C-alpha positions in Angstrom: -71.0 -50.9 -224.3 -72.2 -49.2 -227.4 -75.8 -48.5 -227.2 -78.4 -47.7 -230.7 -80.7 -46.0 -230.0 -82.9 -45.6 -234.2 -80.1 -45.4 -235.6 -77.5 -43.8 -233.5 -74.9 -46.2 -231.6 -72.9 -44.4 -229.0 -70.5 -45.8 -226.6 -70.8 -46.0 -222.9 -69.0 -47.3 -219.8 -70.8 -49.3 -217.8 -68.9 -47.6 -215.0 -67.2 -43.9 -214.8 -67.1 -41.3 -212.2 -67.2 -38.2 -212.6 -64.0 -36.7 -209.8 -65.4 -32.9 -210.5 -68.3 -34.2 -208.5 -67.7 -37.3 -206.7 -70.2 -39.2 -208.4 -70.3 -42.9 -209.8 -72.3 -43.2 -212.9 -73.2 -46.8 -213.4 -75.4 -48.6 -216.3 -78.6 -49.9 -214.5 -78.0 -53.7 -216.0 -81.4 -55.2 -214.4 -82.9 -53.3 -216.9 -81.4 -54.6 -219.9 -82.0 -55.3 -222.3 -85.3 -53.8 -222.6 -84.4 -50.5 -221.3 -81.2 -48.7 -221.1 -81.0 -46.0 -217.7 -77.5 -44.5 -216.4 -77.9 -44.2 -212.2 -75.8 -41.6 -210.8 -74.3 -42.2 -206.8 -73.2 -39.6 -204.7 -71.7 -40.9 -202.1 -70.2 -44.5 -201.1 -72.7 -45.2 -199.6 -75.6 -45.0 -202.6 -72.2 -46.8 -205.0 -72.2 -49.5 -202.3 -76.4 -50.1 -202.2 -75.6 -50.3 -206.2 -73.2 -53.0 -205.9 -75.7 -55.0 -203.5 -78.5 -54.1 -205.7 -77.0 -55.3 -208.3 -77.0 -53.1 -210.3 -73.5 -53.1 -211.6 -72.8 -57.4 -212.3 -69.8 -58.9 -213.4 -66.9 -59.0 -211.6 -64.7 -56.0 -213.5 -68.0 -54.0 -212.8 -68.1 -54.6 -209.8 -64.3 -54.5 -208.6 -64.0 -50.9 -210.2 -67.5 -49.7 -208.8 -66.4 -51.0 -205.1 -62.8 -49.2 -206.2 -64.9 -45.9 -206.8 -67.3 -46.3 -203.6 -63.7 -45.7 -202.2 -62.4 -42.9 -203.6 -65.9 -40.8 -202.8 -65.4 -42.1 -199.2 -62.0 -40.7 -199.2 -62.9 -37.3 -200.7 -65.8 -37.4 -198.6 -63.6 -37.4 -195.6 -60.8 -35.3 -196.9 -63.4 -32.4 -197.2 -65.0 -33.2 -193.9 -61.6 -32.9 -192.5 
């Protein structure tokens, strides 16, 4: 998604994963088109809540978010064992 603020246009991914920090980054779609905000979910529970609260919308974005949530859970499990 390209976002234009003033005269500057920047590309953002609807759903992104920061594997180093185990964080999912989502565009808060309930605020569009009037406001633009990135939400960070820090564990699989927050990521699942983002889907149910409709922070992320659309089949592709929901599927990617769910997959990243699964990766978050697997990473947390690997650290716990």
